[in-house]
Legacy VTK file of the C-alpha trace (Angstrom):
# vtk DataFile Version 3.0
C-alpha trace
ASCII
DATASET POLYDATA
POINTS 95 float
13.208 5.361 -35.586
14.395 2.244 -34.258
18.220 0.595 -34.882
16.762 -0.801 -37.822
15.533 2.207 -39.534
18.695 3.862 -38.904
21.297 1.302 -40.537
18.767 1.365 -43.802
18.728 5.186 -43.897
22.707 5.075 -43.506
22.883 2.905 -46.597
20.351 4.614 -48.266
22.544 7.909 -47.833
25.993 6.601 -47.976
27.736 4.099 -50.812
27.503 1.588 -47.039
25.450 -1.824 -47.672
23.804 -2.463 -45.241
25.664 -5.051 -43.183
28.619 -2.645 -43.550
26.376 0.261 -42.386
24.980 -2.256 -39.449
28.524 -2.781 -38.020
29.414 1.363 -38.415
26.139 1.673 -35.825
26.602 -1.068 -33.541
31.101 0.406 -33.797
29.462 4.108 -32.444
26.519 2.987 -30.239
26.657 -0.397 -28.962
26.292 -0.719 -25.374
29.005 -2.470 -24.011
31.277 -2.515 -26.825
30.594 0.681 -29.275
33.190 3.774 -28.947
31.071 6.096 -27.290
30.579 3.984 -24.511
33.925 3.053 -24.172
35.089 6.759 -24.066
32.251 7.440 -21.583
33.408 4.415 -19.668
37.055 5.677 -19.360
35.721 8.765 -18.129
36.526 11.125 -20.502
33.148 13.127 -23.413
32.590 12.724 -26.751
31.617 16.106 -28.259
30.413 16.245 -32.417
30.682 20.011 -33.199
27.255 20.954 -34.209
25.325 18.027 -32.996
25.593 17.630 -28.666
27.786 16.177 -26.473
27.642 12.762 -24.694
29.222 12.780 -21.127
28.537 10.876 -17.620
26.799 12.621 -14.430
27.895 11.725 -11.120
24.771 11.354 -8.564
25.362 10.942 -4.971
24.441 8.994 -2.268
20.699 9.334 -0.957
18.161 8.416 0.792
14.594 7.339 -1.079
11.543 5.741 -0.443
10.173 2.294 -1.284
6.903 3.382 -2.775
5.024 0.081 -2.195
6.024 0.279 1.609
6.971 3.503 2.006
10.163 1.996 4.034
12.955 4.455 3.411
16.019 3.563 1.629
19.619 4.512 0.854
20.393 4.593 -2.972
23.906 4.186 -3.612
26.084 6.945 -5.635
26.346 6.198 -9.485
27.505 7.557 -12.760
25.110 8.076 -15.405
25.582 8.752 -19.251
23.668 12.201 -20.211
23.608 13.667 -23.982
23.564 17.906 -24.465
21.957 18.760 -27.474
24.659 21.335 -29.432
23.576 24.728 -31.188
23.745 23.214 -34.987
20.998 20.041 -33.610
18.544 22.485 -31.486
18.351 24.948 -34.591
17.960 22.491 -36.869
15.250 20.465 -34.863
13.407 24.443 -34.352
12.439 25.923 -37.555
LINES 1 96
95 0 1 2 3 4 5 6 7 8 9 10 11 12 13 14 15 16 17 18 19 20 21 22 23 24 25 26 27 28 29 30 31 32 33 34 35 36 37 38 39 40 41 42 43 44 45 46 47 48 49 50 51 52 53 54 55 56 57 58 59 60 61 62 63 64 65 66 67 68 69 70 71 72 73 74 75 76 77 78 79 80 81 82 83 84 85 86 87 88 89 90 91 92 93 94
């Protein structure tokens, strides 16, 4: 399911118009200005009971290897978003 299909499904499931459903999806999931991204940028996590948790994970600096040249390179430390599925979602997916 892509974003357009998600918006259509949300509009069909609720009484929202497709335009309102699109704004709701953007408000939650937009990578630059969405609610979830904003909370993660602030260093907090988003926990939705029964669904899962959006959080950030820190990766330390490490040595890597350029696959083309074989040269060793330094990979800097980074922070990346992660999602951990909750029990309700896991149980709903596994019959």
